[in-house]
C-alpha positions, 0 to 999 in steps of 0.5 A: 401074050406078047413080051410087052407084058410086065416082067416078060422076057423073050427067050427066042424068036419062036417062043415067048415065055412070060415070067409075070404076075399076070400069068398067075392072074394077078397084077404086080402093078409097078408104080412111081418112085417111092424114095431114094436112099442114102447111107450116111455116117451121121444121121443126126448131123445130116438131118440137122443140116437138111432141116436148116435148108427147110426140108421136112425131116423125121426123127430117126428111128432105130431098127435093131433087127437090121442094125440101122437108124432110118429117117425120111426127109422131104415131102410125100412126092419126093422123099429121101431115106437116110440111114446110118448102120450100126456096124457091118452086119445086116443090110447095107452094113458093108455098102459105101456111103452115098446113094444106096438104092431106089425104092419103087411102089408095087400094088401086089408085093407078093405077086411081084416078088414071085414073078421076079424070083422066077424071071432070069433078068432079076436077082431078088435079095432076101425075102419080103420083110417089114420095112420102115413104113411098109412091106419091102424086098430088094432086087438087082437087074442081072444086067446091071448088078451094081444098081439096087432097087427096093419094092415097097408095098403100096398101102394105099392100094 
């Protein structure tokens, strides 16, 4: 196998090691951008303003297990997630307001999670868990630790 495979890292010129879902016979299947997420201080005012501009907005839902209100705006192909935290505990609690993460779809979230945990290029943050609309997990690129990404299970697959 060559290092053009997904989630592959070239260790040195003589040896190539694949940290990929393909090595387990499964396809991680990274897809399109699912959404961008923005932390806001007042989700209701934010959604009201977006609705006035013509955006399709969802009613915010309380997710007590992670301590936040979450709502989506926009159409299926260009969704924006807005969330308001209910304190500093839980995911995103201490993060600054503004752009928080980019969500990307994956075909096989379990294979992707396992491959990324084994790959030294990525820092997986926490386990797979139920998100607002699908199973998710978060990761960072070790080369760019300030950027946060969310893998979202593609339920249409």
